[in-house]
C-alpha positions, 0 to 999 in steps of 0.5 A: 670322674673327670670329663676325660672319662665320660666315654659310654663305655668306660664309664658303664666299666668304671661305674657299674657294679655287676648286680647294677648292670644285671638289673639294668639289662633286666628294665632294658629287657622289659622296654624291649618287650612290652609296650612303649608306654608300660610302667615298671617298678624298679626296687633296690634298698637305700646305698645300693646306688638307684641314681647311678643305674638310672642314670645309666639307664637314661644315657643308653636309652637316648644313645638307643632310643633317640628320644628324650627323657625326664626325670622326676624326684620330689625335693630340689636336692634329689634335683640338684644329685640327679643332674650332677650325676647325669652330668658323670654319664656325659647326660646333656641335662636342664633342672626345671625349678621354679627359677625357669620360666621359659625354655628356649633352649630346651632343644640343645638338652637330652633330659630335664630333671625336675619337681611334680609341680614344677613340671606340671606348671611348665606343661600347663604353661605348653612351656615344656615340649613332651612330644620327643619324650620316651622314659619318664622316671621318677625317684622315690616313686612311692611318693603320690605326687606323681600320679597327677603327671603320670597321665600326661606322658601317654605314650612313655615308658614310666620306670619308677624307682624305689627302696621301699614300693609301697605307697605312701598313701594305703588308699592309692595302692602302686600297683594300680600305676604299675603293672610289675615291680622288680626287685634288686638285690637285698640289703643282706647280700649287699653287705654280704658282698661288701656293698653296704655297711654291717648294722647291729640294732640295740632297742630299747622298749618304749611304751607307745599307749599315749600315741596317736595316729594322724590321718597320714595313718603315722604317729602325729608330731604332738602327741610324739612331742609328748612323749619323747620330751618327757625328762625320762626319755630324754634320759633314756636317750642320753644312757642309750647313746652313752652305752652304745654310741659314745665317740660315734658320729651319730644322727638322730631323728626326731618326730617333732622340732620341740623334741630335738630342741630338748634332745639338744639342750640334753647332750649340750648339758651332758658336755657333748658336741651337737647341732640341732637342725629342722626345716626351718632353718636357714639354707646358710645355717643348714651349709654350716651345720653340714659343714661341721657334721661332715669334719667332726669325728664325733659329731651329734645331729638331732634332726626332724625330717629333712634327713631322711631323703636327699642327703649322703653322709657316709662318715656316719656311724650310729643312727639313734631312732628317736621316735616310733613310726608306721611307715616302713618307708621311713623306716628304711630311709632313716637306717640307710643314713648311715649304711653307706661304706668306706674303706675305714667303715664296715660297720654302724650301729642302730639305737631304736627308741620307738619299738620300730624293729619289733614291729618291721623286723630287723634292717636287714632282714628278708622282706617279700617286697613282691607280696607287699607291692601286690597285698599292701592292705594284707601287709599294713593289717599284720603289722605287729600293733604296739599293745601285741609287742609290749605285750612281750616287753621286759623290764632290765634295769638300767645299769645305773639304778642298779647300782644303787642297789648294788647290796642285793644279790637278785632285784627281779621279781617274776609276777608272772609266776608268783601269780600261778603259784597262788591259783594253784594254792587258791589263793587271792591273786592280790597277795602277788602285789603284797609279795612284789611290795615286800621284795621292794621294800626289802631292794630299799632298806637293803641298800640304804643306812637310813630311813630317808634314804631308803624312801628316797630309793623307791623312787628308782623303782617306779618302771620296774612298779608300772612294769610288774603291774602290766604284767599282773593285770595282764594275769587277772585278763580284764583290768582297764587302764584305771584299774592299771594306774589306781594299783600304780599309786596304791602300790608307790603308797604302801611301799613306803609304809612298808620300807618304813616298817621293815627299817624299823623291824629292823631296827628292833631286831639289832638292838636286841 
């Protein structure tokens, strides 16, 4: 849009979709029929055009109410993006950042865009006159840093905007600050109407029992780094990429810098074009990396946190969530980076390596945001726990491992079924483990020419062994973690013995 397109009517016709116009009209209806200091919350999925919507609200509000507007954001990148969008709508605005120490020209502007701390400091210094501010818009309203400023605008209409109306702090629910929630079109409808790309989710089961939850209610960086930097997790990530995302522009989200650096090294060694980005990356280097990412068709970018908001690269074709999170907001923010639709991009893929889809549901599943807004405690308390999610894991042998056992038609062994058979025959439960060991020994011997080769093959069965032991212990119902760990070690020792015995039996049979 050029400056010649800044006529308000033309801007609306050129920029707004039907659902956006409808929601704007609904919001103005609430403004016109409530107290001047009413607090309203508006929800719309990432990619639905929240910035476009509230920019048009600012333009129309200034035109109809002749009062000023303040837009609050929580990141400097969002300040800049918001200011540019307001320019597009013909709103004369000024960014109040740390460099702005004085405001002698404030009367020249209709709207101010600021970060919370910066605005608080300018208000404390009496540098900004807010008597004529009739509307305050809060972007990413689920963050709690905005609370400290709300009472400074006692006579202003407060409009919070978010994709996920669930407070980042359960102790500070959003219903305490907002009287009403307006819900925009759901993700599925935006996809069906051609506004968002369609997602295909591939979930890979990950045991999260080693993760610890921090005071913020999410998994700690330290415990995540310890899990996701392990060789088997790096291997699982690389295999998942090669199976589902190879050749696609891919954005990988990690919980810790160490993990992201390991990801970088793993993909680099495998010959892939990858870069790493975190909050310690210099501004200049970050610009170079994002420029490279934009213009490289099969680029892979491994990041930590900073690209969840304030980042818009529509050409992303694959999102890899290489972490677990208990935050539905973060879950939607990460996936939203791939949801932008282009003329030649109607779909994107999601690789989930943190059981997140099992915890929150698929990205485009229906969500009752009104219920979450009104009863956040109930929603959070009823999220599926890691233990419950992992209870339904079913081990599937990876393709590269399955290839090592190609001489065997059937590699599975149903522990639960065999356990029930043993109970029905009044046999001791341990016989199930004995039979499982024999079946694994057969796999190794059938697919090796030498005894040492057969024993080496057993190492590739570690995940299957751990899965079988877990199911067996679940059948027992009262086993401890120490017992499970001991049983895994004992299983592996006995398997080596069983392989040697079976190999010799086969050898003697051939000689006879």
